[in-house]
C-alpha positions in Angstrom: 10.9 55.7 21.2 7.2 56.0 22.2 6.1 59.4 23.3 2.6 60.7 24.0 2.3 64.4 23.6 -1.5 64.5 24.1 -1.2 65.3 27.8 -4.0 65.6 30.2 -3.8 68.3 32.8 -4.0 66.1 35.9 -2.0 62.9 36.8 -1.8 60.8 39.9 2.0 60.9 39.7 4.4 62.9 37.7 8.0 61.6 37.4 10.6 64.2 36.5 13.6 62.5 34.8 13.5 59.6 32.4 16.7 57.7 33.4 16.8 54.3 35.2 15.3 55.6 38.4 12.4 57.5 36.8 11.5 54.9 34.2 11.6 52.2 36.9 9.2 54.1 39.1 7.0 54.8 36.2 6.9 51.1 35.2 5.7 50.1 38.7 3.1 52.8 38.7 1.9 52.0 35.3 1.5 48.4 36.2 -0.4 49.5 39.3 -2.9 51.3 36.9 -1.8 54.8 38.1 -2.2 57.7 35.7 1.5 58.6 35.4 3.6 61.0 33.3 7.3 61.0 32.8 8.9 64.3 31.9 12.4 63.8 30.4 14.9 66.5 29.3 17.1 63.9 27.5 20.3 64.5 29.5 21.3 61.1 31.0 24.5 61.2 33.1 26.0 58.2 31.4 25.5 59.4 27.8 29.3 59.6 27.2 29.7 55.9 28.0 29.6 53.3 25.2 28.1 50.7 27.5 26.7 50.3 31.0 28.1 47.5 33.1 27.2 45.6 36.2 23.5 45.4 35.6 22.5 41.8 35.7 21.0 40.7 32.4 21.9 44.1 30.9 25.6 44.1 31.3 27.3 45.7 28.3 24.1 47.3 26.8 24.6 50.8 25.4 22.9 53.4 27.7 20.7 54.8 24.8 19.4 51.3 24.0 18.7 50.6 27.7 16.6 53.8 28.0 14.8 53.1 24.7 13.7 49.7 25.9 12.6 51.3 29.2 10.5 53.8 27.4 8.8 51.1 25.3 8.0 49.1 28.4 6.3 51.9 30.3 4.2 52.7 27.2 2.7 49.2 27.4 1.0 50.3 30.6 -0.4 53.6 29.5 2.4 55.8 31.0 2.7 59.1 29.2 6.2 60.4 28.3 7.0 63.9 27.1 10.4 65.2 26.0 10.5 68.5 27.9 12.1 70.3 30.9 10.4 71.2 34.1 11.1 74.9 34.9 9.0 75.2 38.0 7.2 73.2 40.6 5.0 74.3 43.6 2.4 73.1 46.0 -1.2 74.1 45.9 -2.8 71.1 47.6 -1.4 69.0 44.8 1.9 69.6 43.0 1.8 72.0 40.1 4.5 71.3 37.5 5.4 73.9 34.8 7.1 72.7 31.6 9.5 74.7 29.5 6.6 75.2 27.0 4.8 77.0 29.9 2.1 74.3 30.3 1.3 73.6 33.9 0.3 70.1 35.0 -1.1 68.8 38.3 -0.1 65.7 40.2 -1.0 64.2 43.6 2.5 62.8 44.1 5.8 63.9 42.5 9.0 61.9 41.9 12.2 63.8 41.3 14.7 61.6 39.4 16.8 64.4 37.8 20.2 62.9 38.6 23.4 64.9 38.7 25.9 66.5 36.4 29.6 65.7 36.4 31.9 68.7 36.3 35.2 67.5 34.9 38.7 68.8 35.8 39.6 71.6 33.4 42.5 69.8 31.8 42.7 69.9 28.0 41.5 66.6 26.5 39.7 65.3 29.6 36.2 66.2 28.5 36.8 65.0 25.0 37.9 61.5 26.1 35.5 61.1 29.0 33.7 57.8 28.9 36.2 56.3 26.5 39.7 56.2 28.0 39.2 58.9 30.6 37.0 57.2 33.2 35.7 57.8 36.7 34.4 54.5 38.1 36.4 51.2 38.1 33.2 49.2 38.7 31.8 50.7 35.5 34.8 50.5 33.3 37.7 48.7 35.1 37.2 45.4 33.4 37.3 46.9 29.9 40.7 48.5 30.6 42.1 45.8 32.9 45.9 45.4 32.9 46.5 48.6 31.0 48.7 51.4 32.3 46.5 53.6 34.5 46.8 57.2 35.5 44.8 58.8 38.3 44.4 62.6 38.1 44.2 63.9 41.7 41.6 66.6 42.4 42.0 66.3 46.1 43.5 64.0 48.7 40.4 61.8 48.3 42.0 60.8 44.9 44.3 58.6 46.9 41.4 56.3 47.6 40.6 56.2 43.9 44.2 55.3 43.0 44.2 52.5 45.6 40.9 51.1 44.3 41.9 50.9 40.7 44.9 48.7 41.6 42.4 45.8 41.6 42.2 46.1 37.8 45.9 47.0 37.0 49.2 46.8 38.9 50.6 49.7 36.7 49.1 52.7 38.4 50.4 56.3 38.6 48.9 59.0 40.7 49.4 62.4 39.2 49.1 64.9 42.1 48.3 67.7 39.7 47.4 70.6 42.0 47.6 68.6 45.3 50.6 69.2 47.4 52.4 66.0 48.4 52.6 67.4 51.9 48.8 67.1 52.1 49.0 63.3 51.9 49.0 61.5 55.3 51.5 59.0 56.4 48.9 56.3 56.0 48.2 57.5 52.5 51.8 57.2 51.5 52.3 53.8 53.1 49.2 52.4 51.4 50.3 53.8 48.0 53.7 52.3 48.4 52.2 48.9 49.5 50.0 48.9 46.4 52.8 49.8 44.1 51.3 53.1 43.0 53.8 55.6 41.6 53.3 59.2 42.8 54.2 62.0 40.4 54.1 65.6 41.6 53.5 68.5 39.2 50.6 70.0 37.4 49.1 68.1 34.5 48.9 70.2 31.3 47.1 67.9 29.0 46.7 64.5 27.4 48.6 62.8 24.6 46.3 61.2 22.0 47.5 59.2 19.0 45.2 57.5 16.5 42.3 58.4 18.7 43.7 56.6 21.7 45.1 58.0 24.9 48.9 57.3 25.0 50.2 59.6 27.7 49.8 62.4 30.3 51.8 65.5 29.7 52.9 67.6 32.7 53.4 71.4 32.7 57.2 70.9 32.6 56.9 69.0 29.3 57.5 65.5 30.8 55.2 62.8 29.3 54.2 59.7 31.1 52.9 56.9 29.0 49.4 55.9 30.1 46.5 54.1 28.4 43.6 55.0 30.7 43.1 57.9 33.0 40.8 57.9 36.0 39.4 61.3 37.2 37.0 62.3 40.0 34.4 64.7 38.5 32.8 67.2 40.9 29.2 66.0 41.4 26.6 68.7 41.0 23.2 67.3 42.1 20.2 68.5 40.2 18.1 69.2 43.3 16.8 72.7 42.6 13.2 71.5 42.3 13.4 69.6 45.6 14.8 72.7 47.3 12.2 74.9 45.8 9.5 72.6 47.1 10.9 72.8 50.6 12.6 69.5 50.9 15.3 69.4 53.6 18.8 68.8 52.2 21.9 67.3 53.8 25.5 68.3 53.1 27.8 65.5 52.0 31.4 65.5 50.6 29.7 65.1 47.2 27.1 67.9 47.4 23.7 68.6 48.9 21.2 65.8 48.7 17.6 65.5 50.1 16.9 63.8 53.4 14.8 60.7 52.4 13.5 57.7 54.2 14.3 54.1 53.1 11.6 54.4 50.4 12.8 57.7 48.9 10.2 60.0 50.6 11.6 63.5 51.3 10.6 65.6 54.3 7.7 67.0 52.1 4.7 64.8 52.0 4.1 63.4 48.5 7.5 64.4 47.3 10.0 61.6 46.4 13.6 61.5 45.2 15.2 58.5 43.4 18.5 57.7 41.7 21.4 60.2 41.7 18.9 63.0 42.8 18.9 61.2 46.2 22.6 60.3 46.5 25.9 60.3 44.8 26.8 56.6 44.6 23.7 55.3 42.8 24.8 53.1 39.9 22.3 52.3 37.1 21.2 49.1 38.8 20.9 50.9 42.2 18.9 53.8 40.6 16.5 51.4 39.0 16.0 49.7 42.4 15.4 53.0 44.2 12.9 53.9 41.5 11.0 50.6 41.9 10.9 51.0 45.6 9.5 54.6 45.3 6.9 53.6 42.8 5.6 50.8 45.0 5.5 53.0 48.0 3.7 55.7 46.1 1.0 53.3 45.0 0.5 52.3 48.6 0.3 55.9 49.7 -2.3 56.7 47.1 -4.4 53.6 47.8 -4.5 54.3 51.6 -5.3 58.0 51.1 -8.2 57.1 48.8 -9.5 54.5 51.3 -9.3 56.9 54.2 -11.2 59.5 52.2 -13.9 56.9 51.4 -14.2 55.9 55.0 -14.4 59.6 56.0 -17.1 60.3 53.4 -19.0 57.1 54.4 -19.4 58.4 57.9 -21.3 61.5 56.8 -25.1 61.8 56.8 -26.5 60.7 53.4 -28.9 63.1 51.5 -31.9 60.9 52.3 -31.1 61.0 56.0 -29.6 57.5 56.2 -26.4 57.1 58.2 -23.5 54.8 57.6 -24.0 51.5 59.6 -20.5 51.7 61.0 -21.4 54.9 62.8 -25.0 54.2 63.7 -26.0 53.2 67.2 -27.3 49.8 68.2 -30.4 48.5 66.5 -33.6 49.9 68.0 -31.8 52.9 69.6 
């Protein structure tokens, strides 16, 4: 990992978050010759996973290796990287960013790519197995556990959708209602579950059965054990959007938390403030997050370029010290 701790005080762009979105934005900005800093607290969302999937040319790469390669790539273009946490940010013309070490840095544009945190259901064993045989996304992990005996731990009636989706990867699926009352399921839900061959088991889940470091079953509160080899859960998404809110960005409520209102490039309602990756939406997989970071980086370069050109045009229209006037604003010759 390449890190530059000899920080200047002023940057054109500071990127907060060194995941796929932040590194992708930094790569574009570095190649555009922008003085850029990435501040990374080292808490990637996909750290529990052994591999990332579905990223063309990077399918199956361990997340830590993916990020290490990204850090090496941005270093080639002079992008600074510091392992630290941003504890405050405010506007004073530019953006003022305070690190955990209390140093304050200045940036003309700011990218927030801080992602989100997964809060897992408080069932014994779930956190310990998460990313291994306790999973959340079939697109991320379904192929690796295909045709095994699946369980789905319901956290709300929305878990019906998850149970139906995972039947694409296994025809042996059991939905554990846990603390969801069967009466909360609609007639459509029940008919679809039946059509998909999903077994529905009422009763609270008390824990997991693990043998030889492998999930082998799900234990209910009444002591009954259902043999299962993989368990899908739906973590509660907690967006890390505190800095965006502090800087005045407008947020929108979704079923998965509050996220910033952004345009198609990632610009928030605050000029110069951008959001990318899971800081801008719940459903951004690694490949999507990288794409959003790239788009934001390119848009930021364009914004800075045009702002500098407009400033030069404005300055060029002023009277020069020797009394000369810019030709573009002077009258016709001889007047």
